PDB file of N, CA, C and O in Angstrom:
ATOM      1  N   MET A   1      96.572 122.370  95.799  1.00  0.00           N
ATOM      2  CA  MET A   1      98.472 122.043  95.575  1.00  0.00           C
ATOM      3  C   MET A   1      99.029 120.953  95.594  1.00  0.00           C
ATOM      4  O   MET A   1     100.144 120.813  95.091  1.00  0.00           O
ATOM      5  N   LYS A   2      98.342 119.911  96.203  1.00  0.00           N
ATOM      6  CA  LYS A   2      98.894 118.724  96.233  1.00  0.00           C
ATOM      7  C   LYS A   2      98.042 117.693  96.629  1.00  0.00           C
ATOM      8  O   LYS A   2      97.418 117.743  97.688  1.00  0.00           O
ATOM      9  N   ARG A   3      97.946 116.300  95.457  1.00  0.00           N
ATOM     10  CA  ARG A   3      97.042 115.107  95.966  1.00  0.00           C
ATOM     11  C   ARG A   3      97.591 114.330  96.033  1.00  0.00           C
ATOM     12  O   ARG A   3      98.641 114.221  95.399  1.00  0.00           O
ATOM     13  N   VAL A   4      97.149 113.453  96.811  1.00  0.00           N
ATOM     14  CA  VAL A   4      98.268 112.050  97.447  1.00  0.00           C
ATOM     15  C   VAL A   4      97.228 110.630  97.291  1.00  0.00           C
ATOM     16  O   VAL A   4      96.098 110.771  97.758  1.00  0.00           O
ATOM     17  N   ALA A   5      97.445 109.759  96.882  1.00  0.00           N
ATOM     18  CA  ALA A   5      96.309 108.950  97.050  1.00  0.00           C
ATOM     19  C   ALA A   5      96.576 107.476  97.696  1.00  0.00           C
ATOM     20  O   ALA A   5      96.858 106.867  96.664  1.00  0.00           O
ATOM     21  N   PHE A   6      96.656 106.638  98.607  1.00  0.00           N
ATOM     22  CA  PHE A   6      97.203 105.791  99.039  1.00  0.00           C
ATOM     23  C   PHE A   6      96.391 104.633  99.230  1.00  0.00           C
ATOM     24  O   PHE A   6      95.351 104.640  99.888  1.00  0.00           O
ATOM     25  N   CYS A   7      96.986 103.401  98.513  1.00  0.00           N
ATOM     26  CA  CYS A   7      95.972 102.252  98.574  1.00  0.00           C
ATOM     27  C   CYS A   7      96.460 101.542  99.728  1.00  0.00           C
ATOM     28  O   CYS A   7      97.599 101.089  99.617  1.00  0.00           O
ATOM     29  N   PHE A   8      95.726 101.304 101.034  1.00  0.00           N
ATOM     30  CA  PHE A   8      96.148 100.207 101.950  1.00  0.00           C
ATOM     31  C   PHE A   8      96.504  99.015 101.811  1.00  0.00           C
ATOM     32  O   PHE A   8      97.368  98.469 102.497  1.00  0.00           O
ATOM     33  N   ASN A   9      95.656  98.318 100.596  1.00  0.00           N
ATOM     34  CA  ASN A   9      96.044  97.240 100.239  1.00  0.00           C
ATOM     35  C   ASN A   9      96.111  96.351  99.033  1.00  0.00           C
ATOM     36  O   ASN A   9      95.538  95.315  98.694  1.00  0.00           O
ATOM     37  N   ASN A  10      97.146  97.244  98.438  1.00  0.00           N
ATOM     38  CA  ASN A  10      97.485  97.025  97.041  1.00  0.00           C
ATOM     39  C   ASN A  10      98.111  96.013  96.709  1.00  0.00           C
ATOM     40  O   ASN A  10      98.568  96.078  95.568  1.00  0.00           O
ATOM     41  N   GLU A  11      98.325  95.049  97.288  1.00  0.00           N
ATOM     42  CA  GLU A  11      98.724  93.581  97.187  1.00  0.00           C
ATOM     43  C   GLU A  11      97.399  92.546  96.235  1.00  0.00           C
ATOM     44  O   GLU A  11      97.401  91.452  95.670  1.00  0.00           O
ATOM     45  N   ASP A  12      96.332  93.697  96.494  1.00  0.00           N
ATOM     46  CA  ASP A  12      94.811  92.838  96.623  1.00  0.00           C
ATOM     47  C   ASP A  12      94.585  92.519  95.202  1.00  0.00           C
ATOM     48  O   ASP A  12      95.283  93.174  94.428  1.00  0.00           O
ATOM     49  N   ASN A  13      93.746  91.639  94.659  1.00  0.00           N
ATOM     50  CA  ASN A  13      93.476  91.295  93.286  1.00  0.00           C
ATOM     51  C   ASN A  13      92.726  92.707  92.719  1.00  0.00           C
ATOM     52  O   ASN A  13      92.439  92.743  91.522  1.00  0.00           O
ATOM     53  N   GLY A  14      92.520  93.466  93.282  1.00  0.00           N
ATOM     54  CA  GLY A  14      92.114  94.581  92.349  1.00  0.00           C
ATOM     55  C   GLY A  14      89.931  94.686  92.388  1.00  0.00           C
ATOM     56  O   GLY A  14      89.276  95.423  91.651  1.00  0.00           O
ATOM     57  N   GLY A  15      89.333  93.708  93.465  1.00  0.00           N
ATOM     58  CA  GLY A  15      88.341  93.903  93.359  1.00  0.00           C
ATOM     59  C   GLY A  15      87.700  94.024  94.293  1.00  0.00           C
ATOM     60  O   GLY A  15      86.490  93.808  94.360  1.00  0.00           O
ATOM     61  N   GLU A  16      88.610  94.489  95.402  1.00  0.00           N
ATOM     62  CA  GLU A  16      88.661  95.287  96.672  1.00  0.00           C
ATOM     63  C   GLU A  16      89.712  96.594  97.228  1.00  0.00           C
ATOM     64  O   GLU A  16      90.917  96.343  97.192  1.00  0.00           O
ATOM     65  N   SER A  17      89.361  97.720  97.645  1.00  0.00           N
ATOM     66  CA  SER A  17      90.459  98.621  97.741  1.00  0.00           C
ATOM     67  C   SER A  17      90.224  99.493  99.162  1.00  0.00           C
ATOM     68  O   SER A  17      89.194  99.235  99.784  1.00  0.00           O
ATOM     69  N   LEU A  18      90.843 100.186  99.529  1.00  0.00           N
ATOM     70  CA  LEU A  18      90.851 100.776 100.678  1.00  0.00           C
ATOM     71  C   LEU A  18      91.773 102.185 100.167  1.00  0.00           C
ATOM     72  O   LEU A  18      92.926 102.324  99.761  1.00  0.00           O
ATOM     73  N   ILE A  19      91.008 102.814 100.331  1.00  0.00           N
ATOM     74  CA  ILE A  19      92.297 104.095  99.449  1.00  0.00           C
ATOM     75  C   ILE A  19      91.778 105.449 100.384  1.00  0.00           C
ATOM     76  O   ILE A  19      90.641 105.828 100.664  1.00  0.00           O
ATOM     77  N   LEU A  20      92.913 105.911 100.678  1.00  0.00           N
ATOM     78  CA  LEU A  20      92.856 107.254 101.472  1.00  0.00           C
ATOM     79  C   LEU A  20      93.753 108.459 100.705  1.00  0.00           C
ATOM     80  O   LEU A  20      94.948 108.740 100.605  1.00  0.00           O
ATOM     81  N   THR A  21      92.529 108.982 100.242  1.00  0.00           N
ATOM     82  CA  THR A  21      93.162 110.313  99.188  1.00  0.00           C
ATOM     83  C   THR A  21      92.981 111.588 100.384  1.00  0.00           C
ATOM     84  O   THR A  21      92.136 111.790 101.256  1.00  0.00           O
ATOM     85  N   THR A  22      94.310 112.372  99.913  1.00  0.00           N
ATOM     86  CA  THR A  22      93.992 113.349 100.517  1.00  0.00           C
ATOM     87  C   THR A  22      94.719 114.727  99.769  1.00  0.00           C
ATOM     88  O   THR A  22      95.893 114.780  99.401  1.00  0.00           O
ATOM     89  N   GLU A  23      93.717 115.800  99.649  1.00  0.00           N
ATOM     90  CA  GLU A  23      93.877 116.644  99.384  1.00  0.00           C
ATOM     91  C   GLU A  23      94.279 118.272 100.131  1.00  0.00           C
ATOM     92  O   GLU A  23      93.516 118.963 100.807  1.00  0.00           O
ATOM     93  N   MET A  24      95.577 118.547  99.785  1.00  0.00           N
ATOM     94  CA  MET A  24      96.269 119.575 100.105  1.00  0.00           C
ATOM     95  C   MET A  24      95.984 120.932  99.670  1.00  0.00           C
ATOM     96  O   MET A  24      96.025 121.051  98.446  1.00  0.00           O
ATOM     97  N   PHE A  25      95.660 122.169 100.428  1.00  0.00           N
ATOM     98  CA  PHE A  25      95.159 123.379  99.833  1.00  0.00           C
ATOM     99  C   PHE A  25      95.970 124.538 100.846  1.00  0.00           C
ATOM    100  O   PHE A  25      96.640 124.554 101.878  1.00  0.00           O
ATOM    101  N   SER A  26      95.569 125.238 100.082  1.00  0.00           N
ATOM    102  CA  SER A  26      95.980 126.915 101.260  1.00  0.00           C
ATOM    103  C   SER A  26      95.362 127.760 100.600  1.00  0.00           C
ATOM    104  O   SER A  26      95.416 128.048  99.405  1.00  0.00           O
ATOM    105  N   ASN A  27      94.545 128.295 101.739  1.00  0.00           N
ATOM    106  CA  ASN A  27      93.085 129.464 101.270  1.00  0.00           C
ATOM    107  C   ASN A  27      94.190 130.961 101.693  1.00  0.00           C
ATOM    108  O   ASN A  27      93.892 131.805 102.538  1.00  0.00           O
ATOM    109  N   GLY A  28      94.833 130.960 101.268  1.00  0.00           N
ATOM    110  CA  GLY A  28      95.786 132.185 101.669  1.00  0.00           C
ATOM    111  C   GLY A  28      96.474 132.346 103.265  1.00  0.00           C
ATOM    112  O   GLY A  28      97.516 132.880 103.647  1.00  0.00           O
ATOM    113  N   ASP A  29      95.449 131.671 103.940  1.00  0.00           N
ATOM    114  CA  ASP A  29      96.275 131.398 105.503  1.00  0.00           C
ATOM    115  C   ASP A  29      97.770 131.633 105.133  1.00  0.00           C
ATOM    116  O   ASP A  29      98.398 131.116 104.209  1.00  0.00           O
ATOM    117  N   PRO A  30      98.066 132.255 105.781  1.00  0.00           N
ATOM    118  CA  PRO A  30     100.204 132.282 106.144  1.00  0.00           C
ATOM    119  C   PRO A  30     100.222 131.278 107.164  1.00  0.00           C
ATOM    120  O   PRO A  30     101.355 131.131 107.623  1.00  0.00           O
ATOM    121  N   GLU A  31      99.245 130.447 107.737  1.00  0.00           N
ATOM    122  CA  GLU A  31      99.427 129.288 108.831  1.00  0.00           C
ATOM    123  C   GLU A  31      99.670 128.411 108.067  1.00  0.00           C
ATOM    124  O   GLU A  31     100.466 127.674 108.650  1.00  0.00           O
ATOM    125  N   GLY A  32      99.437 127.975 106.952  1.00  0.00           N
ATOM    126  CA  GLY A  32      99.929 126.528 106.320  1.00  0.00           C
ATOM    127  C   GLY A  32      99.154 126.378 105.446  1.00  0.00           C
ATOM    128  O   GLY A  32      98.495 127.254 104.886  1.00  0.00           O
ATOM    129  N   ILE A  33      99.166 124.445 105.107  1.00  0.00           N
ATOM    130  CA  ILE A  33      98.284 124.005 104.461  1.00  0.00           C
ATOM    131  C   ILE A  33      97.590 123.398 105.327  1.00  0.00           C
ATOM    132  O   ILE A  33      97.889 123.021 106.460  1.00  0.00           O
ATOM    133  N   TYR A  34      95.988 123.265 104.336  1.00  0.00           N
ATOM    134  CA  TYR A  34      94.942 122.890 105.002  1.00  0.00           C
ATOM    135  C   TYR A  34      94.794 121.401 104.308  1.00  0.00           C
ATOM    136  O   TYR A  34      95.566 121.022 103.427  1.00  0.00           O
ATOM    137  N   TYR A  35      93.736 120.629 104.800  1.00  0.00           N
ATOM    138  CA  TYR A  35      93.495 118.775 104.581  1.00  0.00           C
ATOM    139  C   TYR A  35      92.303 118.587 104.487  1.00  0.00           C
ATOM    140  O   TYR A  35      91.616 118.483 105.502  1.00  0.00           O
ATOM    141  N   ASN A  36      91.661 118.478 102.968  1.00  0.00           N
ATOM    142  CA  ASN A  36      90.345 117.566 102.721  1.00  0.00           C
ATOM    143  C   ASN A  36      90.801 116.064 102.522  1.00  0.00           C
ATOM    144  O   ASN A  36      91.671 115.804 101.691  1.00  0.00           O
ATOM    145  N   GLN A  37      90.151 114.978 103.366  1.00  0.00           N
ATOM    146  CA  GLN A  37      90.693 113.413 103.075  1.00  0.00           C
ATOM    147  C   GLN A  37      89.089 113.008 102.838  1.00  0.00           C
ATOM    148  O   GLN A  37      88.003 113.487 103.164  1.00  0.00           O
ATOM    149  N   GLU A  38      89.661 111.615 101.927  1.00  0.00           N
ATOM    150  CA  GLU A  38      88.456 110.616 101.725  1.00  0.00           C
ATOM    151  C   GLU A  38      89.258 109.398 101.560  1.00  0.00           C
ATOM    152  O   GLU A  38      90.373 109.116 101.122  1.00  0.00           O
ATOM    153  N   LEU A  39      87.810 108.511 102.314  1.00  0.00           N
ATOM    154  CA  LEU A  39      88.762 107.284 102.872  1.00  0.00           C
ATOM    155  C   LEU A  39      87.241 106.245 102.134  1.00  0.00           C
ATOM    156  O   LEU A  39      86.061 106.162 102.475  1.00  0.00           O
ATOM    157  N   SER A  40      88.079 105.585 100.987  1.00  0.00           N
ATOM    158  CA  SER A  40      87.166 105.002 100.147  1.00  0.00           C
ATOM    159  C   SER A  40      87.072 103.490 100.434  1.00  0.00           C
ATOM    160  O   SER A  40      88.108 102.927 100.788  1.00  0.00           O
ATOM    161  N   LEU A  41      86.021 102.829 100.326  1.00  0.00           N
ATOM    162  CA  LEU A  41      86.130 101.203 100.333  1.00  0.00           C
ATOM    163  C   LEU A  41      85.192 100.741  99.407  1.00  0.00           C
ATOM    164  O   LEU A  41      83.968 100.728  99.281  1.00  0.00           O
ATOM    165  N   GLN A  42      86.628 100.200  98.531  1.00  0.00           N
ATOM    166  CA  GLN A  42      85.995  99.866  97.111  1.00  0.00           C
ATOM    167  C   GLN A  42      85.551  98.407  97.357  1.00  0.00           C
ATOM    168  O   GLN A  42      86.533  97.797  97.779  1.00  0.00           O
ATOM    169  N   SER A  43      84.480  97.602  97.267  1.00  0.00           N
ATOM    170  CA  SER A  43      84.353  95.797  97.022  1.00  0.00           C
ATOM    171  C   SER A  43      83.305  95.351  95.873  1.00  0.00           C
ATOM    172  O   SER A  43      82.178  94.984  96.206  1.00  0.00           O
ATOM    173  N   TYR A  44      83.638  95.383  94.718  1.00  0.00           N
ATOM    174  CA  TYR A  44      83.623  94.650  93.585  1.00  0.00           C
ATOM    175  C   TYR A  44      82.181  96.148  93.074  1.00  0.00           C
ATOM    176  O   TYR A  44      82.280  97.367  92.939  1.00  0.00           O
ATOM    177  N   CYS A  45      81.307  95.417  92.975  1.00  0.00           N
ATOM    178  CA  CYS A  45      80.388  96.408  92.764  1.00  0.00           C
ATOM    179  C   CYS A  45      79.741  97.394  93.831  1.00  0.00           C
ATOM    180  O   CYS A  45      78.616  97.810  93.556  1.00  0.00           O
ATOM    181  N   ASN A  46      80.262  97.765  94.879  1.00  0.00           N
ATOM    182  CA  ASN A  46      79.626  98.164  96.290  1.00  0.00           C
ATOM    183  C   ASN A  46      80.847  99.182  96.465  1.00  0.00           C
ATOM    184  O   ASN A  46      81.934  98.768  96.061  1.00  0.00           O
ATOM    185  N   SER A  47      80.791 100.592  97.073  1.00  0.00           N
ATOM    186  CA  SER A  47      81.535 101.272  97.446  1.00  0.00           C
ATOM    187  C   SER A  47      81.326 102.484  98.913  1.00  0.00           C
ATOM    188  O   SER A  47      80.249 103.077  98.856  1.00  0.00           O
ATOM    189  N   ALA A  48      81.846 102.706  99.624  1.00  0.00           N
ATOM    190  CA  ALA A  48      81.223 103.418 100.201  1.00  0.00           C
ATOM    191  C   ALA A  48      82.300 104.560 100.581  1.00  0.00           C
ATOM    192  O   ALA A  48      83.329 103.946 100.861  1.00  0.00           O
ATOM    193  N   SER A  49      82.494 105.771 100.700  1.00  0.00           N
ATOM    194  CA  SER A  49      83.100 106.824 101.370  1.00  0.00           C
ATOM    195  C   SER A  49      82.542 107.616 102.514  1.00  0.00           C
ATOM    196  O   SER A  49      81.430 108.084 102.756  1.00  0.00           O
ATOM    197  N   PHE A  50      83.938 107.604 103.266  1.00  0.00           N
ATOM    198  CA  PHE A  50      83.835 108.735 104.269  1.00  0.00           C
ATOM    199  C   PHE A  50      84.723 110.258 104.150  1.00  0.00           C
ATOM    200  O   PHE A  50      85.950 110.335 104.217  1.00  0.00           O
ATOM    201  N   ASN A  51      84.038 111.103 104.011  1.00  0.00           N
ATOM    202  CA  ASN A  51      84.729 112.261 103.742  1.00  0.00           C
ATOM    203  C   ASN A  51      85.601 112.730 105.613  1.00  0.00           C
ATOM    204  O   ASN A  51      85.036 112.253 106.597  1.00  0.00           O
ATOM    205  N   LEU A  52      86.479 113.339 105.769  1.00  0.00           N
ATOM    206  CA  LEU A  52      87.245 113.567 106.562  1.00  0.00           C
ATOM    207  C   LEU A  52      87.483 115.125 106.521  1.00  0.00           C
ATOM    208  O   LEU A  52      88.392 115.378 105.731  1.00  0.00           O
ATOM    209  N   VAL A  53      86.949 116.271 107.130  1.00  0.00           N
ATOM    210  CA  VAL A  53      87.386 116.878 106.963  1.00  0.00           C
ATOM    211  C   VAL A  53      88.773 117.756 107.905  1.00  0.00           C
ATOM    212  O   VAL A  53      88.845 117.391 109.078  1.00  0.00           O
ATOM    213  N   GLY A  54      89.492 118.498 107.605  1.00  0.00           N
ATOM    214  CA  GLY A  54      90.299 118.500 108.276  1.00  0.00           C
ATOM    215  C   GLY A  54      91.423 117.211 108.436  1.00  0.00           C
ATOM    216  O   GLY A  54      91.242 116.009 108.239  1.00  0.00           O
ATOM    217  N   ALA A  55      92.548 117.884 108.835  1.00  0.00           N
ATOM    218  CA  ALA A  55      94.082 116.774 108.900  1.00  0.00           C
ATOM    219  C   ALA A  55      93.452 115.242 110.118  1.00  0.00           C
ATOM    220  O   ALA A  55      93.890 115.002 111.243  1.00  0.00           O
ATOM    221  N   VAL A  56      92.566 114.623 109.509  1.00  0.00           N
ATOM    222  CA  VAL A  56      91.946 113.417 110.407  1.00  0.00           C
ATOM    223  C   VAL A  56      93.729 112.691 110.672  1.00  0.00           C
ATOM    224  O   VAL A  56      94.429 112.679 111.685  1.00  0.00           O
ATOM    225  N   LEU A  57      93.932 112.259 109.539  1.00  0.00           N
ATOM    226  CA  LEU A  57      94.715 111.285 109.276  1.00  0.00           C
ATOM    227  C   LEU A  57      95.974 111.271 108.934  1.00  0.00           C
ATOM    228  O   LEU A  57      96.460 110.772 107.919  1.00  0.00           O
ATOM    229  N   THR A  58      96.622 111.947 109.979  1.00  0.00           N
ATOM    230  CA  THR A  58      98.017 112.837 109.357  1.00  0.00           C
ATOM    231  C   THR A  58      99.157 111.966 109.443  1.00  0.00           C
ATOM    232  O   THR A  58      99.136 110.810 109.865  1.00  0.00           O
ATOM    233  N   ALA A  59     100.452 112.788 108.886  1.00  0.00           N
ATOM    234  CA  ALA A  59     101.419 111.666 108.560  1.00  0.00           C
ATOM    235  C   ALA A  59     101.929 111.213 110.718  1.00  0.00           C
ATOM    236  O   ALA A  59     102.065 110.117 111.262  1.00  0.00           O
ATOM    237  N   LYS A  60     102.021 112.267 111.144  1.00  0.00           N
ATOM    238  CA  LYS A  60     102.458 111.997 112.864  1.00  0.00           C
ATOM    239  C   LYS A  60     101.438 111.152 113.482  1.00  0.00           C
ATOM    240  O   LYS A  60     101.844 110.555 114.479  1.00  0.00           O
ATOM    241  N   THR A  61      99.942 110.897 113.079  1.00  0.00           N
ATOM    242  CA  THR A  61      99.031 109.874 113.762  1.00  0.00           C
ATOM    243  C   THR A  61      99.152 108.640 113.209  1.00  0.00           C
ATOM    244  O   THR A  61      98.890 107.604 113.820  1.00  0.00           O
ATOM    245  N   LEU A  62      99.647 108.709 111.755  1.00  0.00           N
ATOM    246  CA  LEU A  62      99.942 107.298 111.304  1.00  0.00           C
ATOM    247  C   LEU A  62     101.214 106.490 111.583  1.00  0.00           C
ATOM    248  O   LEU A  62     101.337 105.272 111.706  1.00  0.00           O
ATOM    249  N   ARG A  63     102.098 107.429 111.652  1.00  0.00           N
ATOM    250  CA  ARG A  63     103.124 106.790 112.202  1.00  0.00           C
ATOM    251  C   ARG A  63     102.500 106.273 113.892  1.00  0.00           C
ATOM    252  O   ARG A  63     102.723 105.170 114.391  1.00  0.00           O
ATOM    253  N   MET A  64     101.741 107.329 114.499  1.00  0.00           N
ATOM    254  CA  MET A  64     101.603 106.211 115.697  1.00  0.00           C
ATOM    255  C   MET A  64     101.251 105.207 116.065  1.00  0.00           C
ATOM    256  O   MET A  64     101.629 104.395 116.910  1.00  0.00           O
ATOM    257  N   LEU A  65      99.718 105.359 114.695  1.00  0.00           N
ATOM    258  CA  LEU A  65      99.046 103.875 114.815  1.00  0.00           C
ATOM    259  C   LEU A  65      99.944 102.816 114.171  1.00  0.00           C
ATOM    260  O   LEU A  65      99.515 101.664 114.244  1.00  0.00           O
ATOM    261  N   ALA A  66     101.480 103.063 113.361  1.00  0.00           N
ATOM    262  CA  ALA A  66     102.390 102.453 112.904  1.00  0.00           C
ATOM    263  C   ALA A  66     103.144 101.686 114.196  1.00  0.00           C
ATOM    264  O   ALA A  66     103.595 100.541 114.229  1.00  0.00           O
ATOM    265  N   ASP A  67     103.130 102.478 115.009  1.00  0.00           N
ATOM    266  CA  ASP A  67     104.106 101.939 116.152  1.00  0.00           C
ATOM    267  C   ASP A  67     103.090 101.085 117.358  1.00  0.00           C
ATOM    268  O   ASP A  67     103.455 100.133 118.048  1.00  0.00           O
ATOM    269  N   GLN A  68     101.685 101.770 117.360  1.00  0.00           N
ATOM    270  CA  GLN A  68     101.524 100.482 117.907  1.00  0.00           C
ATOM    271  C   GLN A  68     100.872  99.363 117.950  1.00  0.00           C
ATOM    272  O   GLN A  68     100.393  98.655 118.836  1.00  0.00           O
ATOM    273  N   LEU A  69     101.005  99.322 115.948  1.00  0.00           N
ATOM    274  CA  LEU A  69     100.714  97.948 115.487  1.00  0.00           C
ATOM    275  C   LEU A  69     101.697  97.421 115.962  1.00  0.00           C
ATOM    276  O   LEU A  69     101.405  96.565 116.798  1.00  0.00           O
ATOM    277  N   GLU A  70     103.191  97.617 115.723  1.00  0.00           N
ATOM    278  CA  GLU A  70     104.301  96.870 115.468  1.00  0.00           C
ATOM    279  C   GLU A  70     104.228  96.505 117.119  1.00  0.00           C
ATOM    280  O   GLU A  70     103.637  95.444 117.321  1.00  0.00           O
ATOM    281  N   ASN A  71     104.702  97.160 118.293  1.00  0.00           N
ATOM    282  CA  ASN A  71     104.438  96.980 119.389  1.00  0.00           C
ATOM    283  C   ASN A  71     103.265  95.679 119.836  1.00  0.00           C
ATOM    284  O   ASN A  71     103.443  94.703 120.565  1.00  0.00           O
ATOM    285  N   ALA A  72     102.452  95.970 119.334  1.00  0.00           N
ATOM    286  CA  ALA A  72     101.143  94.521 119.193  1.00  0.00           C
ATOM    287  C   ALA A  72     101.626  93.468 118.634  1.00  0.00           C
ATOM    288  O   ALA A  72     101.135  92.468 119.157  1.00  0.00           O
ATOM    289  N   GLU A  73     102.384  93.215 117.787  1.00  0.00           N
ATOM    290  CA  GLU A  73     102.899  92.491 116.934  1.00  0.00           C
ATOM    291  C   GLU A  73     104.414  91.519 117.596  1.00  0.00           C
ATOM    292  O   GLU A  73     104.637  90.326 117.392  1.00  0.00           O
ATOM    293  N   LYS A  74     105.363  92.602 118.498  1.00  0.00           N
ATOM    294  CA  LYS A  74     106.348  92.108 118.897  1.00  0.00           C
ATOM    295  C   LYS A  74     105.658  91.097 120.001  1.00  0.00           C
ATOM    296  O   LYS A  74     105.751  89.880 120.156  1.00  0.00           O
ATOM    297  N   GLU A  75     104.700  92.437 120.917  1.00  0.00           N
ATOM    298  CA  GLU A  75     103.849  91.465 122.097  1.00  0.00           C
ATOM    299  C   GLU A  75     103.418  89.920 121.877  1.00  0.00           C
ATOM    300  O   GLU A  75     103.650  88.945 122.593  1.00  0.00           O
ATOM    301  N   ALA A  76     102.612  90.029 120.476  1.00  0.00           N
ATOM    302  CA  ALA A  76     102.053  88.761 120.085  1.00  0.00           C
ATOM    303  C   ALA A  76     102.784  87.127 119.492  1.00  0.00           C
ATOM    304  O   ALA A  76     102.358  85.985 119.322  1.00  0.00           O
ATOM    305  N   GLN A  77     104.289  87.955 119.304  1.00  0.00           N
ATOM    306  CA  GLN A  77     104.886  86.995 119.138  1.00  0.00           C
ATOM    307  C   GLN A  77     105.945  86.588 120.139  1.00  0.00           C
ATOM    308  O   GLN A  77     106.624  85.575 119.977  1.00  0.00           O
ATOM    309  N   GLU A  78     106.079  87.437 121.230  1.00  0.00           N
ATOM    310  CA  GLU A  78     106.748  87.156 122.454  1.00  0.00           C
ATOM    311  C   GLU A  78     105.518  85.918 122.981  1.00  0.00           C
ATOM    312  O   GLU A  78     105.725  84.783 123.411  1.00  0.00           O
ATOM    313  N   ILE A  79     104.551  86.451 122.815  1.00  0.00           N
ATOM    314  CA  ILE A  79     103.151  85.497 123.408  1.00  0.00           C
ATOM    315  C   ILE A  79     103.297  83.952 122.733  1.00  0.00           C
ATOM    316  O   ILE A  79     103.137  82.883 123.323  1.00  0.00           O
ATOM    317  N   LEU A  80     103.577  84.122 121.604  1.00  0.00           N
ATOM    318  CA  LEU A  80     103.080  82.968 121.051  1.00  0.00           C
ATOM    319  C   LEU A  80     104.842  81.959 121.188  1.00  0.00           C
ATOM    320  O   LEU A  80     104.861  80.770 120.869  1.00  0.00           O
ATOM    321  N   LYS A  81     106.065  82.636 121.657  1.00  0.00           N
ATOM    322  CA  LYS A  81     107.045  82.000 122.058  1.00  0.00           C
ATOM    323  C   LYS A  81     107.287  80.950 123.277  1.00  0.00           C
ATOM    324  O   LYS A  81     108.016  80.046 123.688  1.00  0.00           O
ATOM    325  N   ASP A  82     106.001  81.832 123.583  1.00  0.00           N
ATOM    326  CA  ASP A  82     106.194  81.521 125.569  1.00  0.00           C
ATOM    327  C   ASP A  82     105.076  80.162 125.334  1.00  0.00           C
ATOM    328  O   ASP A  82     105.228  79.144 126.009  1.00  0.00           O
ATOM    329  N   VAL A  83     103.932  80.276 124.291  1.00  0.00           N
ATOM    330  CA  VAL A  83     103.316  79.046 124.160  1.00  0.00           C
ATOM    331  C   VAL A  83     104.092  77.659 123.572  1.00  0.00           C
ATOM    332  O   VAL A  83     103.882  76.470 123.812  1.00  0.00           O
ATOM    333  N   ALA A  84     105.237  78.437 122.556  1.00  0.00           N
ATOM    334  CA  ALA A  84     105.855  77.306 122.003  1.00  0.00           C
ATOM    335  C   ALA A  84     106.491  76.402 123.077  1.00  0.00           C
ATOM    336  O   ALA A  84     106.361  75.209 123.353  1.00  0.00           O
ATOM    337  N   VAL A  85     107.350  77.585 123.666  1.00  0.00           N
ATOM    338  CA  VAL A  85     107.983  76.675 124.952  1.00  0.00           C
ATOM    339  C   VAL A  85     107.122  75.687 125.856  1.00  0.00           C
ATOM    340  O   VAL A  85     107.304  74.474 125.960  1.00  0.00           O
ATOM    341  N   SER A  86     106.000  76.567 126.581  1.00  0.00           N
ATOM    342  CA  SER A  86     104.810  75.645 127.518  1.00  0.00           C
ATOM    343  C   SER A  86     104.082  74.551 126.561  1.00  0.00           C
ATOM    344  O   SER A  86     103.398  73.591 126.917  1.00  0.00           O
ATOM    345  N   GLY A  87     104.282  74.798 125.784  1.00  0.00           N
ATOM    346  CA  GLY A  87     103.517  73.462 124.964  1.00  0.00           C
ATOM    347  C   GLY A  87     101.680  73.590 125.347  1.00  0.00           C
ATOM    348  O   GLY A  87     100.877  72.670 125.195  1.00  0.00           O
ATOM    349  N   ASN A  88     101.376  74.915 125.838  1.00  0.00           N
ATOM    350  CA  ASN A  88      99.798  74.762 126.034  1.00  0.00           C
ATOM    351  C   ASN A  88      99.655  76.237 125.221  1.00  0.00           C
ATOM    352  O   ASN A  88     100.160  77.356 125.311  1.00  0.00           O
ATOM    353  N   LYS A  89      98.334  75.331 124.094  1.00  0.00           N
ATOM    354  CA  LYS A  89      97.913  76.501 123.729  1.00  0.00           C
ATOM    355  C   LYS A  89      96.909  77.131 124.341  1.00  0.00           C
ATOM    356  O   LYS A  89      96.957  78.296 123.946  1.00  0.00           O
ATOM    357  N   GLU A  90      95.783  76.959 125.296  1.00  0.00           N
ATOM    358  CA  GLU A  90      95.170  77.709 126.050  1.00  0.00           C
ATOM    359  C   GLU A  90      95.759  78.400 126.189  1.00  0.00           C
ATOM    360  O   GLU A  90      95.078  79.424 126.148  1.00  0.00           O
ATOM    361  N   ASP A  91      97.296  78.771 126.458  1.00  0.00           N
ATOM    362  CA  ASP A  91      98.001  80.393 126.914  1.00  0.00           C
ATOM    363  C   ASP A  91      97.855  80.917 126.430  1.00  0.00           C
ATOM    364  O   ASP A  91      97.619  82.047 126.856  1.00  0.00           O
ATOM    365  N   CYS A  92      97.839  80.635 124.945  1.00  0.00           N
ATOM    366  CA  CYS A  92      97.839  81.768 123.525  1.00  0.00           C
ATOM    367  C   CYS A  92      96.638  82.436 123.576  1.00  0.00           C
ATOM    368  O   CYS A  92      96.493  83.658 123.601  1.00  0.00           O
ATOM    369  N   GLN A  93      95.351  81.165 123.598  1.00  0.00           N
ATOM    370  CA  GLN A  93      93.855  81.631 123.323  1.00  0.00           C
ATOM    371  C   GLN A  93      93.726  82.885 124.613  1.00  0.00           C
ATOM    372  O   GLN A  93      93.160  83.949 124.363  1.00  0.00           O
ATOM    373  N   SER A  94      94.374  82.572 126.106  1.00  0.00           N
ATOM    374  CA  SER A  94      93.857  83.383 126.938  1.00  0.00           C
ATOM    375  C   SER A  94      94.772  84.987 127.304  1.00  0.00           C
ATOM    376  O   SER A  94      94.460  85.835 128.141  1.00  0.00           O
ATOM    377  N   GLN A  95      95.848  84.991 126.439  1.00  0.00           N
ATOM    378  CA  GLN A  95      96.614  86.226 126.274  1.00  0.00           C
ATOM    379  C   GLN A  95      96.537  87.068 125.876  1.00  0.00           C
ATOM    380  O   GLN A  95      97.046  86.821 124.783  1.00  0.00           O
ATOM    381  N   GLY A  96      96.158  88.477 125.833  1.00  0.00           N
ATOM    382  CA  GLY A  96      95.873  89.659 124.846  1.00  0.00           C
ATOM    383  C   GLY A  96      94.287  89.722 124.796  1.00  0.00           C
ATOM    384  O   GLY A  96      93.725  90.563 124.095  1.00  0.00           O
TER     385      GLY A  96
END
């Protein structure tokens, strides 16, 4: 039905890539769409692939991941601000 390939590091020089390929299909079941996914890591002459049967990385789970990363980044920025105010670099290393 549909195939989507997403490169996580599209700004890289082309020698290394991490790509999630999702194939959506219907097997005639009226319940909906099914997924096969493959996560591929390419590093110049080497590669590794992981086949993920079913919808392991859905739009919903990736949004949850994005939210968690965004919250963690905000917390890290706050820690940096606190360290800059206090001037104590050891505080930065002991946080989080």
